[in-house]
C-alpha positions in Angstrom: -19.5 4.4 10.6 -19.2 0.8 9.6 -22.3 -1.3 9.1 -23.5 -3.6 11.9 -22.3 -7.2 11.7 -25.3 -8.6 13.6 -28.5 -7.4 15.3 -30.3 -4.3 14.2 -29.6 -2.8 10.8 -31.9 -0.3 9.1 -32.2 1.2 5.6 -31.0 4.6 6.7 -27.8 3.1 8.0 -27.2 1.3 4.7 -28.1 4.4 2.6 -25.8 6.7 4.6 -22.9 4.2 4.5 -23.0 4.0 0.7 -23.2 7.8 0.4 -26.7 8.1 -0.8 -29.5 10.4 0.3 -33.3 10.8 0.2 -35.7 7.9 -0.4 -34.0 4.8 -1.8 -34.9 1.2 -2.3 -32.6 -1.8 -1.5 -32.7 -2.7 -5.2 -30.5 0.4 -5.8 -27.8 -1.3 -3.8 -26.9 -4.5 -5.6 -23.3 -5.5 -5.4 -21.4 -3.3 -7.9 -24.0 -0.4 -7.7 -23.7 2.9 -5.9 -20.4 2.3 -4.2 -21.4 -1.2 -3.1 -18.0 -2.9 -3.5 -17.8 -5.9 -6.0 -14.2 -7.3 -6.1 -14.8 -8.7 -9.6 -15.2 -5.1 -10.9 -11.5 -4.6 -10.1 -10.1 -7.9 -11.3 -6.6 -8.5 -12.7 -6.5 -7.7 -16.4 -4.1 -7.4 -19.3 -1.1 -9.5 -20.3 1.4 -10.1 -17.5 4.3 -7.6 -17.6 6.4 -9.7 -15.2 5.9 -13.3 -14.4 6.3 -14.9 -11.0 9.6 -16.7 -10.4 8.7 -17.9 -6.8 11.5 -16.7 -4.5 12.0 -13.1 -5.6 8.7 -12.3 -7.4 5.8 -14.1 -5.7 3.0 -13.0 -8.1 2.6 -12.3 -11.8 2.3 -8.5 -12.2 -0.2 -6.9 -14.6 -1.3 -3.6 -16.1 -4.3 -3.7 -13.8 -3.6 -5.4 -10.5 -6.8 -6.7 -8.9 -8.0 -6.8 -5.3 -5.8 -7.7 -2.3 -6.2 -11.3 -1.3 -8.0 -10.8 2.0 -10.7 -8.8 0.3 -11.4 -11.1 -2.7 -14.6 -12.5 -1.2 -16.2 -9.5 0.5 -19.9 -8.6 0.2 -20.5 -12.2 -0.7 -24.1 -12.1 0.7 -25.1 -9.1 -1.4 -26.5 -10.2 -4.8 -25.7 -8.5 -8.1 -29.4 -8.6 -9.1 -32.8 -9.5 -7.8 -34.2 -9.3 -4.3 -32.1 -8.1 -1.3 -32.6 -8.3 2.4 -31.2 -5.7 4.9 -29.3 -8.5 6.7 -27.4 -9.1 3.4 -25.5 -5.8 4.3 -24.1 -7.0 7.6 -20.4 -6.0 7.7 -20.7 -4.5 4.2 -17.9 -2.9 2.3 -18.0 0.2 0.1 -15.8 1.8 -2.5 -13.9 5.0 -1.6 -11.2 7.1 -3.3 -8.4 7.6 -0.8 -5.7 10.2 -0.8 -2.8 11.2 1.4 -2.1 14.6 3.0 0.3 16.3 5.5 3.2 14.9 3.5 6.6 15.8 4.9 10.2 14.6 4.4 11.6 13.6 7.8 15.2 12.6 6.8 17.3 11.6 3.9 20.9 10.7 3.2 22.7 9.8 0.0 24.2 11.6 -3.0 21.4 10.7 -5.5 18.5 12.5 -3.8 16.1 14.2 -6.2 13.4 15.5 -3.8 9.8 15.5 -5.0 10.7 14.8 -8.7 10.8 11.2 -9.7 13.8 10.2 -11.8 15.5 7.0 -12.9 18.3 6.1 -10.6 17.4 8.7 -8.0 16.0 8.9 -4.6 12.6 10.7 -4.4 9.1 10.8 -2.9 5.9 11.4 -4.8 2.2 11.0 -3.9 -1.5 11.1 -4.9 -1.3 9.3 -8.2 1.2 11.6 -9.9 2.9 10.2 -13.0 6.6 9.5 -13.6 7.8 12.5 -15.6 8.6 12.0 -19.3 7.3 8.5 -19.3 4.0 6.7 -20.0 3.8 5.4 -16.4 0.4 6.8 -15.5 -0.5 7.2 -11.8 3.0 6.0 -10.9 3.0 7.3 -7.4 -0.2 5.6 -6.3 -0.8 7.0 -2.8 2.9 7.3 -1.7 6.2 6.2 -3.3 9.5 6.6 -1.5 12.8 5.6 -3.2 16.4 5.4 -2.0 19.2 5.2 -4.5 22.7 3.8 -3.8 24.0 4.0 -7.4 26.9 6.4 -6.7 29.6 3.7 -6.8 31.5 1.9 -4.1 29.8 0.9 -0.9 27.1 3.5 -0.5 24.1 3.8 1.8 21.1 5.9 1.0 17.8 6.3 2.9 14.7 8.4 3.1 11.8 8.7 5.6 8.5 10.4 4.8 5.4 11.0 6.9 1.8 11.5 5.8 -1.8 10.8 6.8 -4.3 8.7 4.9 -7.9 9.8 4.3 -9.6 6.5 5.0 -9.1 3.7 7.5 -8.7 0.3 5.9 -6.4 -2.3 4.3 -3.8 -0.8 1.9 -1.2 -2.5 -0.2 2.6 -2.0 0.3 5.1 -2.9 -2.4 8.7 -3.3 -1.4 11.2 -3.6 -4.3 15.0 -3.8 -4.1 16.8 -4.1 -7.4 20.2 -3.7 -8.9 23.4 -5.7 -8.9 24.3 -5.9 -5.3 23.6 -8.1 -2.2 24.4 -5.6 0.6 20.7 -5.2 1.5 17.7 -3.0 1.8 15.4 -2.2 4.7 11.7 -1.2 4.6 9.8 -0.1 7.7 6.5 1.5 8.5 5.4 3.3 11.7 2.5 5.2 13.2 2.7 8.4 15.3 0.2 10.5 17.2 1.3 13.7 15.4 3.8 15.3 13.1 7.5 15.5 13.8 10.0 13.5 15.8 8.7 14.7 19.2 5.3 12.9 18.7 4.8 9.6 20.3 4.9 6.3 18.4 1.5 4.7 18.1 1.1 1.5 16.1 -2.3 0.6 17.6 -4.9 -0.4 15.0 -2.1 -1.1 12.5 -1.0 -4.4 11.0 1.2 -5.6 8.2 0.9 -9.0 6.5 3.3 -10.4 3.9 1.5 -11.9 0.9 3.1 -14.7 -0.9 1.6 -17.0 -3.5 1.0 -19.6 -0.7 -0.7 -17.3 1.9 0.4 -14.6 4.4 2.7 -14.0 7.3 1.8 -11.5 10.0 4.5 -8.9 10.8 5.3 -7.8 14.3 6.2 -4.4 15.6 9.7 -4.3 16.9 12.6 -2.0 17.7 15.2 -4.7 17.4 17.2 -6.1 14.5 17.6 -2.7 13.0 20.8 -2.0 10.9 23.2 0.3 12.5 23.2 4.0 11.5 19.8 4.1 9.9 18.5 6.9 12.1 15.3 5.2 13.2 13.6 5.7 16.6 10.8 3.9 18.4 8.9 0.8 17.3 8.6 0.0 13.6 6.7 -2.7 11.8 9.2 -5.2 10.6 8.4 -8.4 8.8 10.7 -10.7 10.6 13.2 -12.2 8.2 11.2 -11.0 5.2 11.2 -7.2 4.8 14.9 -7.1 5.5 16.3 -7.9 2.1 19.8 -9.3 2.2 19.5 -12.0 -0.4 20.5 -12.0 -4.0 18.8 -9.2 -6.0 16.2 -8.4 -7.1 13.9 -8.8 -4.2 10.2 -8.0 -4.4 7.5 -8.3 -1.7 3.8 -7.4 -1.5 2.1 -6.7 1.9 -1.4 -5.9 3.1 -1.2 -3.1 5.7 -4.0 -1.8 7.9 -3.8 1.9 8.5 -6.1 4.2 10.5 -7.2 7.6 9.0 -5.7 10.6 10.6 -2.7 8.7 12.1 0.7 10.1 11.0 2.3 7.3 9.1 6.1 7.0 8.5 7.6 5.1 5.6 11.3 4.4 5.7 13.4 2.8 3.0 17.2 2.2 2.9 19.5 0.7 0.3 23.2 -0.2 0.7 25.2 -1.0 -2.4 28.5 -2.4 -3.3 30.5 -1.5 -6.4 27.7 -1.8 -9.0 24.9 0.0 -7.2 21.3 -0.7 -6.2 18.1 1.1 -5.3 15.1 0.4 -3.1 11.5 1.5 -3.6 8.6 1.5 -1.1 5.1 2.1 -2.4 1.7 2.5 -0.7 -1.2 1.7 -3.1 -4.9 1.1 -2.9 -6.2 -2.4 -2.3 -7.7 -2.6 -5.8 -4.2 -2.4 -7.4 -2.6 -5.3 -5.7 -0.7 -7.0 -8.6 -0.3 -3.8 -10.7 3.2 -3.6 -12.2 4.7 -0.3 -11.1 5.7 0.5 -14.7 2.2 -0.1 -16.1 1.2 2.3 -18.8 -2.6 2.0 -18.0 -4.4 4.4 -15.7 -4.9 3.0 -12.2 -8.2 2.8 -10.4 -7.9 4.9 -7.2 -10.8 2.7 -5.8 -10.4 1.2 -2.4 -12.6 -1.3 -0.7 -13.2 -0.5 3.0 -15.7 -0.8 5.9 -14.6 2.6 7.3 
């Protein structure tokens, strides 16, 4: 359970929240110790692999990506040394190591589909920090990566939809990346359901999606309108109005913060439509301590995530 934000808070609550046992002292729980989250421990590092250009790449991207913007100042009342009060832990955050499970392919279309094996120029889905085969791209998958490839030539549409559950409730990061030589568009959607399969009810409660740009954030809305024809979607999806529907000149790149509840069946859907020269679209769910990590980084990721849940 999350720690209280006011009123009564006791040492046992704090101990259990941070995964400790037995007799402890508050001085064992400075920020950065024993799973007490310290955002600076997960700061951006390394030389930028790609530099921001404003309209299509809003952030510099690094080997190690740093903490999502909304979490950059958490645990500000917990000191890194010295004396501590119980009330310093109001609304505290901890470090967890999330994973996904119950992974299943719901639908796919397109001639370049490669299943659960990542390959250049192919559509695929991979999960739980797996690497890109035959490359130095460690932990490429992060938590879940879904790719749709429209590189077959001519006007081609490819899409893929995958479902899964996350192990921890909290704020995750979504990267949406559309690249190639075309302007015919890509679409990225995310949805919650009460159970597995298409007969389960749509349930987006407790979920949110916020576009992060260098100047701030824009809240997405759940909508069933403005969907492209023939994409095979049903129910209400999270759609960043005017922003996660990419129809502008390529490449397009967006980063989102996305709140997901543990145990909810989550759908990720990606579609790419090319013209004569081809394009592909990639949708990735990652932990919130890898926000500005370049997808082709050769360093190992941290699978750390900051959460109150």
